[in-house]
N, C-alpha and C positions, 0 to 999 in steps of 0.2 A: 223749231229749234234744231231738231235733228237734221233737217235739210240744210240749214244754215251751216252746221258743223262739217257738212260734206261738200261745201262749195270749194271750187279750185283754189289752190294756194296763190296763184298769180292775181286773181281778181276777187279776193274775199269781201265779205260785208264788214267794212271798217266800223260800223256802228254796233257790231256784236262783240262785246268784251270776251264772252266765252269762246266764240270762234277765234278771235285774234289770240287768245291765250293758247288754245290747241295748236293754232297754226305756228306760233312762235316756238313752242316745244318741238314740234315736228322739224321745223327749219334747222334748229340748233342740232338736233340728233342727226339727221340725215346729211347735214353739212359736215359733221365730224366723221361719220362713217364712210362717206364718199365726198371728199372736198371738191366743191364745184357744183354739186347736185342742188344745193339750195339756189344758187344763182340760176342754174338751168331751169329750175321750176318757178322761181318767183322773182328773179332779178335779171341781170345782164346775161343773156345766153352765151355770148362770145366768151365772156370771162369764165362762165360755168363750163363750157366745153373744154377750155384750156386747162382749167383745174382738173377736170376728170382725165384729160389726156396725160397731164403731167403725173397724176396719181397712178394711172395704169402703167405709164412708163416705169415709175418707181417699183411697182409690183412685179413687172416683167424682169427688171434688173435683178430683184431679189430672188425670183424663182430661177432665173438662169444661173445665178450664183449657187443657189442650193443644189440645183440639178448638176452643175459642174462639179461641186464638192463631192456629190454622191457617185457620179458616173465617171469623172476624169479629174480626180482630185489634184494630182500634180500640176496638170495644165491649168486648172482653175486657180490654184494658189499662185502660180507663176504669173498669171494675168493680174491677180489682185495684189501682187506685191511689186508691180511695175509702177514707177514713179509717174508716168504719163496717165495711166489708167487711174491711179489715186487722185491725181489732180482733176481729172474729169469728173470723178466721183465726188470730190470735195466741192467742186463748182455746182454740180447737180443738187447736192444736199443744201447748200447755201441758198440756191435759187428756190428750192422747194420750201425751205423755212420762211422765206420772204413771201412766197405765194400763199402759204398756209395762213400767215399773218394777215395778209390782204383779204383772203376769203373769209376768215374768221370774223373780222370786224365788220366786213360787208354784210355777212349773215346776221350779225347783231343789228345792223341798220335795217335790214329788211324785216326783222321781227316787229318793227314799229311798236316799241315798248309803251309809248304813251297811250296806246289803244288797247293794251293788255290789261287784264283784271289787276287790280292793285296788289293783291296777294301773290301774284305770279311775277311781278316785274323784277323784284330783286332775285329770286331764284334763277329766272331765265337769264338775267344779266351775268350773274355769277357763273352759272354753268357755261354760258357761251365764252366768257373770258377764260375760264379754266381749260375748256376744251380747245382754245386757240393758243394760249400761252405755253401750256405744258408740252404739246407736241412740237411747237415751234422751237422751244428750248431744247427739246431732245434732238431735233434735227441739227440745230446749231452746234450742240455738244458733239454729235456724230461727225459733223463737218470739221470741227476743231480737232477731234481725235484722229481723223484721217489725215488732216494736215500735219499733226505731230508725227504721225507714223511715216508719212511721205518725207518729212524733213529728216527723221531718224535714218531712213533707208538711204536717202541721198547722201548724208554725211558719213554714214558708217560703211556701206558696202561699196565695192569697186565696180567699175563698168567693164571689167575684163570679160572675155568669153566664157562660157561654161566649159567645165572640165569633166571628163569621163572618169569613173572609178578605176582604181588600180587593183587588178585581180579581184574585182567584185566588191571593193571596199573604198570608202573615202577616209582619208587619214588627215586629221586636224591637230595641230600642235596648239596647246593651250598654255599660255605663259601669264603668270601673275607677277606684277612688279610694283614696288613702292616708289618708282621714279617720278618725278614731277613732270610738268607738261612739256618741257624740252627734252626729257628723257636722256640727257646726257649722262654717260657713264652707267646706263641702265644695266642692271644685273638682275635677271628674273629671280624672284623669291620662290616661286613654285613652277614646276615644269611637268606637264602631262601630255601624253599623246592619246587622242581619242580616235579609235578605228571603228567605222561603222558599216555594217553590211548594207550594200546599196539596195537590196531588195527587201530585207526583213527589218532593218533597223536595229538589229542586234549589235551590241557594242562592247568594245574592250576599252578600258581605261588603263594606261600604262603610266605609273608614277616614276619619274626619273629624278634621282638626287641632283640637286644643283652642283654638287661637288664631283660629279662623274667626270672621269678623266680619260685621256688617251683614246677619244672617240675616233673610229675610222671614218673617213670621208668616202663617198661613192667615187668611182674612177671618173665619172663625167662631171664631178662638181669642180669648180675652180679652186676650192680649198685643198683638193687632193695633191696638186703639184707642190705647194709649199709644205704640206704635211702628209707625205705619202705613206708613212708608217702609223699614222694616228695623230691626233691633236697634240702638239708639243713634243712628240716622240722623235728622237734622233735616229739617223741623220735626217735633217730637214733644212728649210731655207734659213733657219737661225744658226745652223752649225752642225758639226758632226755629232755633238752630244744632244742635239735637240734643243728645244726651247720655244717660247712663244711670249706674247705680252701679257696674257692673262693666266690661263692654265685650266680652269674648269669649264664644264658645259655652260654654266650661267655667265661666263665671261666671254663667249664667243661673239655676242653682240658687240661689246666694247672692243673686242679684238680688231674689228673692221671699222667700227664707227668712231672710235677715239684713239686711232692709231697715233696721230701726231701728238696728242696730249700725253699719252702713256709714255711714248719714247722720250719726250722732253722731261717729264716728271721723274722718270727713272733713270736718266742720263744714259740711255742706250744708244748704240751707233745710229747715226741719222739715216743710213740705208734701210734700217728696219721699218722706217715710216713708209717706204715705197712698195713693201712686199705685196700688199693688197690693192694696189692701184688698179682701177678699171674692172674690179670684180662685180659680177651681178649688174651690168649696165641697164638691164630692162626691169629691174626691181621696182623702181618708182612708178613706172607705167602700170604695174600690176597692183598698186596699192600697198607695196612692201618696201623694204630697204635692204641694202647688202648685209647688214648685221643679222636682220631676221632670216634672210635667205640662207646665210651661213649656218645659223642655228638649226634651221629646218634640215639642211644637209647633214649636220652632226647627228641629229636624232635619227634621221634615216639610216646613216651608217651604223649607229649603235643598235637600233631595234630590228632592222631588216624590213621595215615598212616604209614605203616612199610617202613623205610628208608632202601634202598638196597645198594646204592652207595653214594659216596661223590665226589665232584669236588672242589678242593681248589684252589682259584685264588689268586696268590701273587700280591698285589697292588703295591709293589716295581717295578715289571716288567710290570705292567699294561700298562704303556705308550708305551711300545715297540710294543705291538700288534696293538695299535691304529696307531702309526706312520707307522707300516708295512701295514696297511689297507689304508693309505693315509688320515687319520683323520676321524672324525665323525662329522655329522651336528646335532646340538642340538638347540632347541628354548628355550633360557634362559628366565625364568619368572621374576627373580629378580637378583639384584646385589649380588655377592658372593665374599668373600675375598679370596685371595691366601695367605695362612699363617696367622699369627696372633692368637690372642686369643679372648676370649669372650668379652673383652673390646676394641677390634680392635687395639691392640698394635702391632707393628712390622709387619704390613700387607705389602706384597710384591707387591701387585697389585690387581686388581678387574676383575672379570668376568662380563661383562656388559650384560644387558638385550638385547634380540633380537636373531634372527636366525644367527648362526655362525658355521663355520667349524673349530673344535677344534683339535689341535694337542694332542699328548699323555699327555704332561705336563699338559695342561689346563684341559683336560678331567678327569685327575686323581684328580685335585683339585675340579672339579665340583662334582665328586662323594664323595670326602672325606671331604669337608668343612662342619662343623657342626655349624658354627657361621653365623649370618646374616640371618637366617630363623626363622620365628616365632615358628615353632614347633621343632626346633633342630633336634635331631636324627631322628624323624619321617619324616621330610621333606627330610632329606638325604637319608633315605631309599627309598623314591619315586624317587629321583634323580638317585640313583644307578640302579633301575629298568628301568628308562628311558634310561640310558646310555647302559644297556645291550641290550635293544631293538634297540638302534641306532647302535650298534656294529653288531648285527645280520643283520640289514639292509644293512651294508656295505659288508657283506659276500656274495656278488653275485658271481655266478661262474666265471664270467669274471675278477672280481677284485682279487678274490682268485687265479685264474690261473696266472694272471700277477704278483702277489706279493707272489707267493707261497713259495718260499725259505725264504724270509724274515719272513713271517708268521710262518713257521715251526720252524725257528730258535728262534723267540720269544716264541713260544708255549712251548718249553722245560723249559724255565725260568719262564713262567706265570702260568702253570697249573700243579697240581698233582691230581691223581684219582685212585680209585680202580676199575674202570669199566674194565671188561675184553676185551682183544683185539678181542676175538672170537664173541663178541656182537656188534662190530663196524658196520657191515653191517646192523644189525637190527636198530640200533640207527640213522644211516644216513638215512635209509628209513623213520623212523618216523619223522626226522627232516624235510624231504622233504614234508610229508604229513601235518606236523603242520603248514605249510605256508598257508594252505587253511583255517585255523581256527584262530580266535583271541583268545589269552590266557585269562583265567578268573583269575583276580588278586584278592588276599585276603590279606589285610594288617591287622596284628593282633596288632592294635594301638588303643588308646583312640579315641572316646568314646566306641567303641565296646569292647575293651579289656584293662585292667588296668595291665601293666607289672609287677608292684610290688604285686598286689594281683589279679592274673587272676582266672576266673572261667573257668576251663578246660572243663566243659560240654558245656559252650558257645563257647569256641575255637573250640572244635571238631565238633559242629554243624555248625559253619561257614565254616569249612573245608569240611564237608560232603556236605553242600549245593552247594559249589563251584565245587566239584567233580561231583555231579549230573548235574550241568549246563554244565560241560565239558565232558560229556559221550554221547554215542550214544542214540537216542530217546528210542529205545526198552529197553536199560539198565535203563534209568532214570524212565520209566514207571514201 
């Protein structure tokens, strides 16, 4: 009997149930550990060699990816955020899932269950099916996730060329808006400038009041000619005493995008509708718009930091990303109304003080509510920054991996940006480095800054001090 159990797998003694049982167990296990090996030993050798080659290829891709992340992280991340590379990876995963399915059921066929001992037939069959279906489902899920990521990257990021940092930093304008899909009349509800050191990932987050006024525009900005003394400050294109169509920082977008509508609705002279004709003609090619480019220039002039990119967060879709993450934990400091007005009429409910796990709807109102706080919009700015930090805290690799497809689906509705796809690797690397540093927060609010009558020398000094605090020691020195 012992000699029978050692017979070759390809030509067993089919009349020996103990031998066939042992053979079946070995085929299932080795077929799982190295797909294709069961066929190489006991079945179609050509299919077996193909299966082993495909498995080795997948292992090589994985090893190269890990080595790249360890030795050349930025380059590796750039490669694996490229749409064509992701498409190739998706095809590879789908093909491998199909191949695993074929190999698994072919292995079950090779076991010849009818010749296996009765007590082993069901366990061998169940084990074989499990070891076939589970990895196949995993590969199919991975392919689907890669497809979702590829779709997100293609829809979200622009195809523009990569941009170098300015004075060693990347400066990104973060806008939050409640506007609908057409964004007509969009006035950002929250405005922040994120400045990131291009080497260390150390960041500064500058909170700008939406009512900030009289912003100076850089001399090379198209907005400088009609507003040479600051936004709406006279004399300018609107007259000796100044003027404009909107007035505040959060109105700069509408100033360029809704000129005709505003002029008609306000009964202004028709020539005012032509003031901004032809401004920022290359904006659309960069994934931006004249209104967004003008807003970037206004923030550049106000802070002294050259804004390179924007990220527009649609608050209407904001709750979807939070729900996709499984909620966010916030320590609420004061009761805040859901809905209602400044007199607390028509309040739909309250967000009570204390630590709580918020769903998307509640978190949206936590960031949106402007009533119920002593400092109104300024307290709301602080809550929005707190919520941004809470969302980032939920973006753990495990959570993102588990909920990736929901997050990707929400991302296309949530965010617009002009960040080039070719820079994703660099920014993902900086985001990883940024976790080692606490961001420096600068809130341009009273008493340091009066939004109605700002002193931009003071504003720029506050920003410069924050940048120095969030820079490597040798640069600060």
